[in-house]
C-alpha positions in Angstrom: -12.2 24.0 -26.0 -13.6 25.1 -22.6 -11.3 27.2 -20.4 -11.0 26.0 -16.8 -11.2 28.2 -13.7 -9.4 25.5 -11.8 -6.2 26.2 -13.7 -5.6 29.5 -11.9 -5.5 27.8 -8.5 -3.4 24.8 -9.6 0.1 24.4 -8.1 2.9 25.4 -10.4 5.1 22.9 -12.2 8.3 21.7 -10.7 11.6 22.6 -12.3 13.1 19.1 -12.7 16.4 20.3 -14.2 17.9 23.3 -15.9 18.5 23.0 -19.6 20.6 26.2 -19.9 24.0 24.5 -20.3 22.7 21.0 -20.9 24.0 18.9 -23.8 21.6 17.4 -26.3 22.6 13.9 -25.1 21.8 14.7 -21.5 18.5 16.3 -22.5 17.5 13.2 -24.4 18.5 11.1 -21.3 16.3 13.2 -19.1 13.4 12.9 -21.5 13.4 9.1 -21.0 12.3 9.6 -17.4 8.8 10.5 -18.5 6.4 11.6 -21.2 7.2 15.0 -22.5 4.7 17.3 -24.2 6.1 16.4 -27.6 5.6 12.7 -26.7 2.0 13.1 -25.7 0.4 12.6 -29.1 2.5 9.5 -29.9 1.8 8.0 -26.5 -2.0 8.2 -27.2 -1.7 7.1 -30.8 -2.4 10.5 -32.5 1.0 11.4 -33.8 1.2 11.1 -37.6 4.9 10.8 -37.6 5.6 8.4 -34.6 3.8 5.4 -33.2 3.4 4.5 -29.6 5.5 1.4 -30.2 8.4 3.5 -31.6 8.1 5.9 -28.6 8.2 2.9 -26.3 11.5 1.7 -27.8 12.9 5.1 -27.1 11.6 5.3 -23.5 12.9 1.8 -22.7 16.4 2.4 -24.1 15.9 0.2 -27.2 16.5 3.0 -29.6 20.2 2.5 -30.3 19.5 1.1 -33.8 16.8 3.7 -34.7 18.2 6.4 -37.0 18.3 9.8 -35.3 17.9 13.2 -36.9 21.1 15.2 -36.7 20.0 18.6 -35.3 22.8 20.2 -37.4 21.5 18.7 -40.7 20.3 21.8 -42.6 18.0 19.6 -44.7 16.0 18.4 -41.7 12.7 20.1 -40.5 14.2 19.9 -36.9 17.1 22.1 -37.9 14.9 24.8 -39.5 12.4 24.5 -36.7 15.1 25.2 -34.1 16.7 28.0 -36.2 13.4 29.8 -36.8 11.9 29.4 -33.3 13.2 32.8 -32.1 12.0 34.5 -35.3 8.6 33.0 -34.9 8.5 34.1 -31.2 9.6 37.6 -32.2 6.8 37.9 -34.8 4.3 36.6 -32.3 5.2 39.5 -30.0 5.1 41.9 -33.0 1.7 40.6 -34.0 0.0 40.1 -30.6 1.9 42.7 -28.5 2.5 40.0 -25.9 6.0 39.8 -24.4 7.6 36.4 -24.0 10.6 34.8 -22.3 12.4 31.5 -22.4 12.0 28.8 -19.8 15.3 27.0 -19.6 14.1 23.9 -17.7 12.4 20.6 -18.0 9.2 20.9 -16.1 7.5 18.2 -14.1 3.9 17.8 -12.9 3.6 18.8 -9.2 1.5 15.8 -8.3 3.5 12.8 -7.2 1.3 10.3 -9.0 1.9 12.2 -12.3 5.6 12.7 -11.8 6.2 11.0 -15.2 4.5 14.0 -16.9 7.3 16.3 -18.2 7.2 19.4 -20.4 9.5 21.7 -22.3 7.9 25.1 -23.0 9.1 27.2 -25.9 8.2 30.5 -24.3 6.3 31.9 -21.3 4.0 34.8 -22.1 4.4 37.5 -19.4 2.2 40.3 -18.3 -1.0 38.9 -19.8 -3.9 37.5 -17.9 -5.6 35.4 -20.6 -2.7 33.4 -22.0 0.5 32.1 -20.4 2.3 29.8 -22.8 3.6 30.2 -26.4 4.3 27.2 -28.6 6.3 28.0 -31.8 5.9 25.9 -34.9 7.1 25.8 -38.5 5.4 24.0 -41.3 6.8 23.3 -44.8 5.0 22.4 -47.9 4.0 19.0 -46.7 3.4 19.8 -43.1 1.3 22.8 -44.0 -1.5 20.5 -45.2 -2.0 19.4 -41.6 -2.7 23.0 -40.6 -5.4 23.5 -43.3 -8.3 23.3 -40.7 -6.5 24.9 -37.8 -4.2 23.4 -35.2 -3.5 19.7 -35.9 -4.7 17.2 -33.3 -1.2 16.1 -32.4 -0.2 19.7 -31.6 -3.4 20.1 -29.5 -2.3 17.1 -27.5 1.1 18.6 -27.0 -0.4 21.9 -25.7 -3.0 20.4 -23.4 -0.2 18.3 -21.9 1.8 21.5 -21.3 -1.3 23.1 -19.6 -1.7 19.9 -17.5 1.9 20.0 -16.3 2.0 23.8 -15.6 -1.5 24.3 -14.4 -1.9 27.2 -16.8 -5.2 28.3 -18.4 -4.3 28.9 -22.0 -1.6 28.8 -24.7 -1.0 30.5 -28.0 0.3 28.4 -30.9 2.2 30.6 -33.4 3.0 28.8 -36.7 5.1 29.9 -39.7 3.6 28.4 -42.8 5.9 27.8 -45.7 8.3 30.5 -44.5 6.0 33.3 -45.3 2.7 33.3 -43.3 2.3 33.7 -39.6 -0.8 32.3 -37.9 -1.7 32.5 -34.2 -4.2 30.1 -32.6 -5.5 30.2 -29.0 -5.9 26.9 -27.1 -7.8 27.1 -23.8 -7.3 24.5 -21.1 -9.9 21.7 -21.4 -10.0 19.7 -18.1 -12.2 17.0 -19.6 -9.7 16.5 -22.4 -6.8 16.6 -20.1 -8.3 14.0 -17.8 -8.7 11.7 -20.8 -5.2 12.5 -22.0 -3.7 11.7 -18.6 -5.6 8.4 -18.5 -4.2 7.3 -21.9 -0.7 8.6 -21.2 -0.7 6.7 -17.9 -1.7 3.5 -19.8 1.3 4.0 -22.1 3.6 4.7 -19.2 2.5 1.4 -17.7 3.9 -0.3 -20.8 7.2 1.4 -20.2 7.3 0.5 -16.5 6.4 -3.1 -17.1 8.7 -3.4 -20.1 5.8 -4.5 -22.2 5.5 -3.3 -25.8 2.2 -1.6 -26.7 0.1 -3.0 -29.6 1.3 -2.0 -33.1 -1.1 0.4 -34.9 -0.5 -0.4 -38.5 1.6 2.8 -39.1 4.9 2.9 -41.0 6.5 3.9 -37.7 5.2 0.8 -36.0 6.4 -1.4 -38.8 9.9 0.1 -38.5 9.8 -0.3 -34.7 9.0 -4.0 -35.0 12.0 -4.4 -37.3 14.2 -2.7 -34.7 12.7 -4.7 -31.9 13.0 -8.1 -33.6 15.8 -7.6 -36.2 16.6 -11.4 -36.6 14.6 -14.6 -36.7 15.7 -17.6 -34.7 14.8 -20.2 -37.4 12.1 -21.8 -35.3 8.3 -22.1 -35.8 5.7 -20.9 -33.4 2.5 -22.9 -33.6 -0.5 -20.5 -33.4 -3.1 -23.0 -34.8 -4.8 -23.4 -31.5 -4.7 -19.6 -30.6 -8.2 -18.5 -31.5 -7.4 -14.8 -31.4 -4.3 -15.1 -33.7 -6.1 -17.5 -36.0 -8.9 -15.0 -36.4 -6.3 -12.3 -37.0 -4.7 -14.4 -39.8 -8.1 -15.2 -41.4 -8.9 -11.4 -41.4 -5.5 -10.7 -42.9 -6.2 -13.1 -45.8 -9.6 -11.5 -46.4 -8.2 -7.9 -46.3 -5.4 -9.0 -48.7 -7.9 -10.4 -51.2 -10.1 -7.3 -51.0 -7.0 -5.1 -51.6 -6.0 -7.1 -54.6 -9.5 -6.7 -56.0 -9.4 -2.9 -55.4 -5.9 -2.6 -56.9 -7.1 -4.5 -60.0 -10.1 -2.2 -60.3 -7.8 0.9 -59.8 -5.5 -0.3 -62.6 -8.5 -0.8 -64.9 -10.0 2.6 -64.3 -6.6 4.3 -64.7 -6.0 2.5 -68.0 -9.4 3.5 -69.3 -8.5 7.2 -68.7 -5.1 6.7 -70.3 -6.7 5.2 -73.4 -9.1 8.2 -73.7 -6.2 10.6 -73.2 -4.0 9.2 -75.9 -1.1 11.5 -76.3 -2.6 14.3 -74.2 -0.5 15.5 -71.3 -3.4 16.4 -69.0 -7.1 15.6 -68.6 -9.6 17.7 -66.6 -12.7 16.3 -64.9 -15.5 17.7 -62.8 -13.8 16.5 -59.6 -10.1 17.2 -60.5 -7.5 16.5 -63.1 -4.7 14.0 -64.0 -1.5 14.3 -65.8 0.3 11.7 -67.9 3.7 13.0 -68.9 7.0 11.5 -70.0 9.8 11.9 -67.5 13.2 13.1 -68.5 15.7 10.5 -69.8 18.1 9.4 -67.2 21.6 7.9 -67.1 22.4 5.0 -64.8 25.3 2.6 -64.2 25.1 -0.9 -65.6 26.6 -2.5 -62.4 26.1 -6.1 -63.6 28.1 -5.6 -66.8 30.8 -3.5 -65.0 31.4 -6.2 -62.4 31.4 -8.9 -65.1 34.2 -7.0 -67.0 36.0 -5.9 -63.8 35.2 -8.4 -61.1 37.9 -7.1 -58.7 35.9 -3.9 -58.1 33.6 -5.7 -55.7 36.5 -6.7 -53.5 38.0 -3.2 -53.7 34.8 -1.3 -52.9 32.6 -3.7 -50.8 29.4 -2.3 -49.3 27.8 -4.4 -46.6 24.0 -4.3 -46.7 22.4 -5.6 -43.6 19.4 -8.0 -44.3 15.9 -7.3 -43.0 13.1 -9.7 -42.2 10.4 -10.2 -44.8 6.9 -11.1 -44.0 5.5 -13.6 -46.5 2.1 -15.2 -46.5 1.7 -18.9 -47.5 -1.7 -20.6 -47.9 
């Protein structure tokens, strides 16, 4: 990425509010006032974990039914990321020699027309001319795959957003991979990329300001968001037979469904041919990789149907309400 000389003369970010003694609930409320750096990738459709539609639900206050991650849950990546952040920062200083300090504030872009651009900075790098920001990350076994070829795109969006808000020239990303490997990457300010990022973020923020949901993107996150946005059906029928765009969409859906069915049939056939050749072998090796075909351990379950038949009162004694969800069925 190309560094920008304009960054050195840019006005500093505004300190919107101090976070030193702020509760998590208050911090989340402040975040709804704009697009934060960790929101940037989702806002422009580049976050592998969150869609623009789900982010819109949060920013418009429709997130009451969305399950939230408990920051004190020691089985969540968020918990370990927060716990290990100071350790990652300490090892960054040990590895690079650069001193860092916390910025206990939500920062805001100094331009009034970009006041919706907010940022939380993990650490400020001090006493160094060529880098000003430190972003600390942790990646487990699954997340580490995204770092195979360097800084993932969604993290690059986050950092460029931070550079846009602060007017700084460069940031270091320090990531702890699988709890045992520290990597440091330098990201220079790229004004062309930032201009495009701001344009796309502004488009998303317009959806928030006009209370208009952005288009779904086919992700699992968007699917969940639609269930939260429209949890119940009204029992009526909407006639889209004269809507050319929606009719074309439905026709394409049927075509894609047929193509997928054919591909799934072919996949099953190829898999079965390999299984036939393997016989009772546990593993087969090929030029391009290998497969395993092993028996899982025997399990022990509960025959609920028989239990309730013999002791029907248990259902009344220990009821468990299961909220229904809407099913999307295709009829032709």
